[in-house]
C-alpha positions as CSV (number, residue, x, y, z in Angstrom):
1,T,29.3,28.0,-26.5
2,I,32.6,26.9,-28.0
3,W,34.4,29.7,-26.1
4,Y,32.8,28.5,-22.9
5,W,34.0,25.0,-23.4
6,A,37.5,26.0,-24.6
7,I,38.1,28.3,-21.6
8,E,36.8,25.7,-19.1
9,A,39.0,23.0,-20.8
10,N,42.1,25.2,-20.4
11,E,41.3,25.9,-16.8
12,F,40.8,22.2,-16.2
13,L,44.3,21.5,-17.7
14,E,45.8,24.3,-15.6
15,R,44.3,22.9,-12.4
16,D,45.8,19.5,-13.2
17,K,49.3,21.1,-12.9
18,L,48.6,22.6,-9.5
19,D,50.2,21.0,-6.4
20,I,46.9,21.6,-4.5
21,K,44.3,19.7,-6.5
22,V,40.9,21.5,-7.1
23,A,37.8,19.4,-7.7
24,P,37.4,19.7,-11.5
25,F,33.9,18.2,-11.8
26,N,32.0,21.1,-10.3
27,S,29.5,22.3,-12.9
28,F,28.2,25.9,-12.5
29,G,28.0,26.9,-16.2
30,P,25.2,26.7,-18.8
31,H,26.4,23.3,-20.2
32,P,27.4,19.9,-18.9
33,K,31.1,19.3,-18.5
34,T,31.3,16.5,-21.1
35,L,32.6,18.7,-23.9
36,I,35.1,20.4,-21.6
37,Y,36.8,17.1,-20.9
38,L,36.7,16.1,-24.6
39,M,38.5,19.3,-25.4
40,A,40.9,18.6,-22.5
41,W,41.6,15.2,-24.1
42,G,42.7,17.0,-27.2
43,G,44.7,19.4,-25.1
44,W,46.5,16.5,-23.4
45,S,47.2,15.0,-26.8
46,A,48.7,18.3,-28.0
47,S,50.9,18.5,-24.9
48,I,52.9,15.4,-25.9
49,E,56.4,16.2,-27.2
50,D,56.4,17.2,-30.9
51,P,52.6,16.9,-31.2
52,S,50.7,16.7,-34.5
53,R,48.7,19.8,-35.5
54,L,45.7,17.5,-35.5
55,A,46.2,16.5,-31.8
56,P,43.6,19.0,-30.4
57,L,41.1,17.6,-32.9
58,I,41.6,13.9,-31.9
59,P,38.2,13.5,-30.1
60,W,36.3,15.0,-33.1
61,L,38.3,12.9,-35.6
62,H,37.4,9.8,-33.6
63,L,33.8,10.8,-33.8
64,Y,34.1,11.4,-37.5
65,V,35.4,7.8,-38.0
66,A,32.7,6.4,-35.7
67,I,30.0,8.1,-37.8
68,A,31.6,6.7,-41.0
69,V,31.6,3.2,-39.5
70,S,28.0,3.5,-38.3
71,I,26.7,4.8,-41.6
72,L,28.6,2.2,-43.6
73,G,27.3,-0.6,-41.3
74,L,23.7,0.7,-41.6
75,F,23.8,0.7,-45.4
76,L,25.5,-2.6,-45.6
77,W,22.8,-4.1,-43.3
78,K,20.0,-2.6,-45.4
79,T,21.4,-2.9,-49.0
80,R,23.9,-5.8,-48.8
81,S,25.9,-3.7,-51.3
82,L,29.4,-2.5,-50.5
83,T,29.4,-0.1,-53.4
84,I,26.1,1.6,-52.4
85,S,27.3,1.7,-48.8
86,I,30.6,3.4,-49.6
87,V,28.9,5.9,-51.9
88,F,26.4,7.0,-49.4
89,T,28.9,7.1,-46.6
90,Y,31.2,9.3,-48.7
91,M,28.3,11.6,-49.6
92,F,27.5,12.1,-45.9
93,L,31.1,12.5,-44.7
94,S,31.9,15.0,-47.5
95,S,28.9,17.2,-46.7
96,P,30.0,20.6,-45.7
97,L,28.2,20.6,-42.3
98,A,29.6,17.2,-41.1
99,E,33.1,18.0,-42.4
100,T,33.2,21.5,-40.9
101,H,32.1,20.3,-37.5
102,A,34.7,17.6,-37.5
103,I,37.5,19.8,-38.5
104,L,36.6,22.7,-36.2
105,G,36.9,20.7,-33.0
106,G,35.0,22.2,-30.1
107,Y,31.4,22.2,-31.3
108,A,28.9,19.9,-29.6
109,D,26.4,19.6,-32.5
110,L,28.1,16.6,-34.1
111,W,28.1,14.7,-30.8
112,L,24.4,15.5,-30.4
113,A,23.5,14.5,-33.9
114,Y,25.4,11.2,-33.6
115,A,23.6,10.2,-30.4
116,I,20.3,11.1,-32.0
117,F,21.1,9.2,-35.2
118,L,22.2,6.0,-33.3
119,S,19.2,6.1,-31.0
120,I,16.8,6.4,-34.0
121,V,18.6,3.6,-35.9
122,F,18.4,1.2,-32.9
123,F,14.7,2.0,-32.3
124,S,13.9,1.5,-36.0
125,Q,15.5,-1.9,-35.9
126,Y,13.7,-2.8,-32.7
127,Y,10.4,-1.7,-34.4
128,N,11.1,-4.1,-37.3
129,I,12.5,-7.2,-35.5
130,K,11.2,-6.6,-31.9
131,D,14.5,-7.4,-30.2
132,S,14.4,-5.9,-26.7
133,K,18.2,-5.4,-26.7
134,L,17.8,-2.9,-29.5
135,L,15.1,-1.0,-27.6
136,F,17.4,-0.9,-24.5
137,L,20.3,0.5,-26.6
138,A,17.9,3.1,-28.2
139,L,16.7,4.3,-24.8
140,I,20.2,4.4,-23.2
141,I,21.6,6.4,-26.2
142,A,18.6,8.8,-26.1
143,V,19.8,9.9,-22.7
144,I,23.3,11.0,-24.0
145,P,22.2,14.4,-25.3
146,I,21.5,15.5,-21.7
147,F,25.2,15.1,-20.9
148,I,26.4,17.0,-24.0
149,K,24.7,20.3,-24.1
150,G,22.5,22.5,-22.0
151,I,19.5,22.0,-24.3
152,G,20.2,18.3,-24.7
153,S,17.3,17.5,-22.4
154,I,15.0,18.8,-25.1
155,Y,16.4,16.4,-27.6
156,S,16.2,13.5,-25.2
157,I,12.6,14.2,-24.2
158,S,11.8,14.5,-28.0
159,L,13.3,11.1,-28.7
160,F,11.4,9.4,-25.8
161,T,8.2,11.1,-26.9
162,I,8.7,9.9,-30.5
163,F,9.5,6.4,-29.4
164,L,6.5,6.2,-27.1
165,F,4.2,7.8,-29.6
166,T,5.3,5.3,-32.3
167,L,4.6,2.3,-30.0
168,V,1.2,3.7,-28.9
169,I,0.1,4.4,-32.5
170,N,1.1,0.9,-33.5
171,K,-1.0,-0.6,-30.7
172,W,-4.1,1.8,-30.5
173,G,-4.3,3.2,-34.1
174,R,-5.2,6.7,-35.2
175,S,-7.2,7.6,-32.2
176,A,-3.9,8.0,-30.3
177,I,-2.7,10.6,-32.8
178,F,-5.7,12.9,-32.2
179,S,-5.5,12.3,-28.4
180,F,-1.8,13.2,-28.4
181,F,-2.1,16.4,-30.4
182,G,-5.2,17.4,-28.4
183,M,-3.3,17.1,-25.1
184,L,-0.3,18.8,-26.6
185,F,-2.5,21.8,-27.7
186,L,-4.1,22.0,-24.2
187,M,-0.7,21.9,-22.5
188,I,0.7,24.7,-24.7
189,F,-2.5,26.7,-24.4
190,S,-2.5,26.3,-20.6
191,L,1.2,27.5,-20.4
192,N,0.1,30.7,-22.3
193,I,-2.8,31.3,-19.9
194,I,-0.6,31.1,-16.7
195,N,2.1,33.2,-18.4
196,V,4.9,30.6,-18.4
197,D,7.7,31.4,-20.8
198,I,9.4,28.3,-22.2
199,T,11.6,30.1,-24.7
């Protein structure tokens, strides 16, 4: 997918130089255009005179900093300890997976993970203090994966399902668990009967 986004981003930058402008927001590929324009942002940064070698990575470095601030803030909120917050933030940022995805700009996974992380954090806080603003933020952010990657809708639907399921269980108890998994089994089994391939 990174090659798809990179090629599309280059074509977008090339179109921008044409005298006859072509509509750049037509999406006919397997993924939304969001990552393409993030890569184009890095391309524009690199086109500045005497650019830094990090210029194409600017969007991903911004995201890396945003993740650091979010994790630090979360731990400060929960532990009230700056030392513990800094240690856990450093542990996450120095993990090979997060570090690699930030340095190899072009992958969508870190953007997906960040949106999912924020959505879950806001919903967890809503569940504890029942502030409707936090629920609103959780639901809005849960939609973001749809605009990042082709399979983002699966992540968004999963988040909405988890949120709804959590609220239902809190209100109706364990009977909701058995009802949910019973319906889930019937839905999957019925798809198999009518030969619907969801893979």
